[in-house]
C-alpha positions in Angstrom: -12.7 63.5 119.9 -9.6 64.8 121.7 -9.3 61.5 123.4 -9.3 59.6 120.0 -6.6 61.9 118.6 -4.5 61.4 121.7 -4.8 57.6 121.3 -3.8 57.9 117.6 -0.8 60.0 118.4 0.3 57.5 121.0 0.0 54.6 118.5 2.0 56.6 115.9 4.7 57.4 118.4 4.8 53.7 119.5 5.2 52.6 115.9 8.0 55.1 115.2 9.7 53.9 118.4 9.4 50.2 117.5 10.6 50.8 113.9 13.5 52.9 115.1 14.5 50.2 117.6 14.3 47.5 114.9 16.5 49.5 112.6 18.9 50.2 115.4 19.0 46.5 116.3 19.6 45.6 112.7 22.5 48.0 112.5 23.8 46.7 115.8 23.5 43.1 114.6 25.5 43.9 111.4 28.1 45.8 113.4 28.2 42.9 115.9 28.8 40.4 113.1 31.7 42.5 111.8 33.1 42.8 115.3 32.7 39.0 115.9 34.4 38.3 112.6 37.3 40.6 113.4 37.7 39.0 116.8 37.3 35.4 115.5 39.6 35.5 112.5 43.0 37.1 111.7 41.7 38.8 108.5 39.0 41.4 107.9 38.5 40.4 104.2 39.1 37.4 101.9 41.4 38.1 99.0 41.2 35.6 96.1 43.1 35.4 92.8 41.0 35.7 89.7 42.7 34.0 86.7 40.7 33.7 83.5 43.2 32.0 81.2 43.5 29.4 79.9 39.8 28.6 80.3 39.2 28.8 84.1 35.4 28.4 83.9 35.0 27.8 87.7 36.4 31.2 88.4 34.2 32.9 85.8 31.1 31.2 87.1 32.0 31.9 90.7 32.6 35.6 90.1 29.5 35.9 87.9 27.3 34.3 90.6 29.2 35.9 93.5 29.5 32.5 95.2 32.5 33.3 97.4 30.9 36.6 98.3 27.7 34.8 99.5 29.7 32.1 101.2 31.8 34.4 103.4 28.9 36.9 104.0 27.9 34.9 107.1 31.2 35.8 108.7 30.9 39.5 107.7 34.0 39.2 105.5 34.0 40.9 102.1 35.6 39.2 99.1 38.2 41.0 97.0 39.7 39.7 93.7 43.3 40.0 92.6 44.0 39.6 88.9 47.6 38.4 89.5 48.2 35.8 86.8 51.9 35.1 87.0 52.7 32.2 89.3 55.6 33.9 91.1 53.5 37.0 91.7 50.7 34.9 93.1 52.9 32.9 95.5 54.7 36.1 96.6 51.3 37.7 97.4 50.3 34.6 99.4 53.5 34.7 101.3 53.1 38.4 102.2 49.5 37.8 103.4 48.0 40.1 100.8 46.1 37.1 99.4 44.5 34.3 101.3 43.6 31.9 98.5 45.3 31.1 95.1 42.3 30.0 93.1 44.1 28.5 90.1 47.9 28.4 90.3 50.2 26.1 88.4 51.7 23.2 90.3 55.1 24.4 89.0 54.7 27.7 90.7 53.7 26.0 94.0 56.7 23.7 93.8 59.1 26.6 93.1 57.7 28.5 96.0 57.9 25.5 98.4 61.5 24.8 97.2 62.4 28.4 98.1 61.1 27.8 101.7 57.8 29.6 101.4 54.8 28.6 103.5 52.3 27.2 100.9 49.8 24.3 101.0 47.7 22.7 98.3 44.1 22.4 99.5 42.4 21.1 96.3 42.8 20.6 92.6 41.6 23.2 90.2 42.0 21.6 86.7 44.0 19.3 84.5 44.2 20.2 80.8 47.3 19.2 78.9 45.7 19.5 75.5 44.8 23.1 76.2 48.5 24.1 76.3 50.1 24.5 72.9 53.1 25.7 71.0 52.7 27.8 67.8 54.7 29.2 64.9 54.2 30.8 61.6 56.8 28.4 60.2 55.2 25.1 59.4 58.6 23.4 58.9 59.0 23.3 62.7 57.8 19.9 63.5 60.2 18.4 66.0 62.2 19.4 69.1 65.4 19.5 66.9 63.7 22.1 64.7 63.5 24.5 67.7 67.3 24.7 68.1 68.4 28.3 67.9 64.8 29.6 67.7 63.4 32.5 69.8 60.6 31.2 71.9 58.3 33.2 74.2 56.0 32.3 77.1 55.6 32.7 80.8 58.6 31.5 82.8 58.0 29.0 85.7 54.6 27.9 84.5 53.0 24.8 83.0 53.7 26.2 79.5 57.4 26.5 80.4 57.4 22.9 81.7 55.8 21.8 78.4 58.5 23.5 76.4 61.3 21.8 78.4 59.6 18.4 78.2 59.3 18.8 74.5 63.0 19.9 74.1 64.0 16.9 76.2 62.4 14.5 73.7 65.0 15.7 71.2 67.9 15.7 73.6 67.8 19.5 73.9 67.6 21.9 76.9 66.6 25.5 77.3 70.2 26.5 76.5 69.7 25.3 72.9 67.0 27.9 72.3 66.5 31.6 73.0 63.7 31.6 75.6 62.2 35.0 76.4 59.8 35.2 79.3 56.5 37.0 78.4 52.9 36.8 79.6 50.4 35.3 77.2 49.1 38.5 75.6 52.7 39.8 75.0 53.8 36.4 73.6 50.8 36.3 71.3 51.5 39.8 70.0 55.2 39.0 69.5 54.3 36.0 67.3 51.8 37.9 65.3 54.2 40.7 64.8 56.9 38.4 63.6 59.5 39.3 66.3 59.7 35.7 67.6 59.7 32.2 66.0 57.5 30.4 68.5 54.9 31.3 71.1 53.6 29.2 74.0 49.9 29.7 74.4 46.9 28.2 76.2 43.1 28.4 76.3 41.2 31.0 74.2 44.4 32.6 72.7 45.6 29.2 71.6 42.3 28.4 70.1 42.4 31.8 68.2 45.8 31.0 66.7 44.7 27.6 65.7 41.6 29.0 63.9 43.7 31.7 62.3 45.8 29.1 60.6 49.0 29.3 62.7 51.1 26.1 62.8 50.6 24.1 66.0 53.9 22.4 66.7 52.6 20.4 69.7 50.3 20.4 72.6 50.9 19.2 76.2 49.4 15.7 75.7 51.9 13.1 76.7 54.4 15.8 77.9 52.8 16.7 81.2 49.5 16.7 83.0 49.0 20.5 83.4 48.1 20.3 87.0 46.5 23.5 88.3 45.8 23.7 92.0 44.2 25.8 94.8 46.5 26.9 97.6 46.7 28.8 100.8 49.3 29.0 103.6 49.6 26.7 106.5 49.7 29.7 108.8 46.4 31.0 107.5 44.8 27.6 107.9 46.1 27.1 111.5 44.6 30.5 112.4 41.4 30.3 110.4 40.5 26.6 109.7 36.8 27.5 109.4 37.5 29.9 106.5 39.5 27.3 104.6 36.7 24.8 105.1 34.1 27.4 103.9 36.3 28.0 100.8 36.4 24.3 99.9 32.7 24.0 100.6 32.0 26.8 98.2 34.4 25.4 95.5 32.3 22.2 95.6 29.1 24.2 95.2 30.6 25.9 92.1 31.4 22.6 90.5 27.9 21.3 91.4 26.4 24.4 89.8 28.5 23.8 86.6 27.3 20.2 86.4 23.6 21.3 86.6 23.7 24.4 84.4 25.8 23.6 81.4 24.3 26.0 78.9 24.4 28.9 81.4 28.1 28.4 82.3 29.0 28.2 78.6 27.2 31.5 78.1 29.2 33.0 81.1 32.5 31.7 79.7 31.7 32.9 76.2 30.9 36.4 77.4 34.0 36.6 79.7 36.4 35.3 77.0 34.7 37.1 74.1 34.7 33.8 72.2 31.6 32.3 70.5 29.9 29.4 72.3 31.0 26.8 69.8 34.7 27.7 70.6 34.1 27.6 74.3 32.3 24.2 74.0 35.3 22.8 72.1 37.8 24.0 74.6 35.7 23.1 77.6 36.0 19.4 76.6 39.7 19.6 77.2 39.4 20.3 80.9 38.9 18.2 84.0 37.8 20.5 86.8 37.3 18.0 89.6 38.7 19.2 92.9 39.7 15.9 94.5 43.5 15.4 95.0 44.1 11.8 93.9 47.2 9.6 94.3 47.6 9.9 90.5 47.7 13.7 90.9 50.3 13.6 93.6 52.5 11.2 91.6 52.1 13.5 88.5 53.2 16.5 90.5 56.1 14.6 92.0 57.3 13.9 88.5 57.1 17.6 87.9 59.4 18.1 90.9 61.9 15.6 89.5 61.6 17.4 86.1 62.3 20.8 87.6 65.2 19.5 89.6 66.7 17.9 86.5 66.3 21.1 84.6 67.8 23.3 87.4 64.5 25.1 87.9 64.7 24.4 91.6 67.6 23.6 93.9 65.8 22.0 96.9 63.7 18.9 96.5 60.0 19.0 97.4 57.8 16.3 98.7 54.3 16.8 97.2 52.5 14.8 99.9 53.9 17.1 102.5 52.5 20.1 100.5 48.9 18.7 100.6 47.0 20.2 103.5 45.5 17.8 106.0 42.3 19.2 107.3 41.6 18.8 111.0 
């Protein structure tokens, strides 16, 4: 009997020892992964911009399904989101190293940053959606560029919406000097129009859809004025030091788009919940977007036209070659 008890005690002690070792090894492996990541890469986390407007469905789906988080987990790198939405703020954060990936930044902002000598590279396209960018007023007598002369117009400076405004004014032989342009973010611009303190507001995505449904007068949208190129960017320095992480990001971006292609109803639900719009509204807006990530010759030519446009309107001083901004993967 005593012998049996002794044997049982030995077995229990052996099991405790093995379990403890396994747990210890697991903790060691996790710690080892973090150490390896810190030694292999120049960052200890991945910071990505999260921009919801106008209707950035890929970002909403990615965050909901934690796809970047899962993708970078194998390197022991946590993913953090930054809700910087203004282009200049985004590019400044990239330049400082606070953010590694600008996941949805206007081509105009990238061009402005590059013109100022910043280290910035386009790694893929995010979207193209000229019809989703609109100009609204309460005054339905404003129907031409000439009608805007002397009007107070609000919208975010240095963005696709700003480019749309200048392109529209140019059709009437006008420039920004012919209007009172006040730089505001989208929510502030919307509130200013609703409150009657401005004549015209530049809007996009769900807020533009709301104004349209509420009966506000849509003066124009971006169709025929510009291509509304939204891109994904990083810095050349970050890529040179961490090529594997940039490749993982692009791999994950492709998986996001594949998921969207195969789960239409679910992604509409996600976007509806995120934007607090009904599904019918999201469906209608979703049709306006091309989210393909490939950078085509047509995209490059379009962005080069934006460079010319910005030069001609004194938005930048130094010319920019778009092809040189597109990152060439090793």
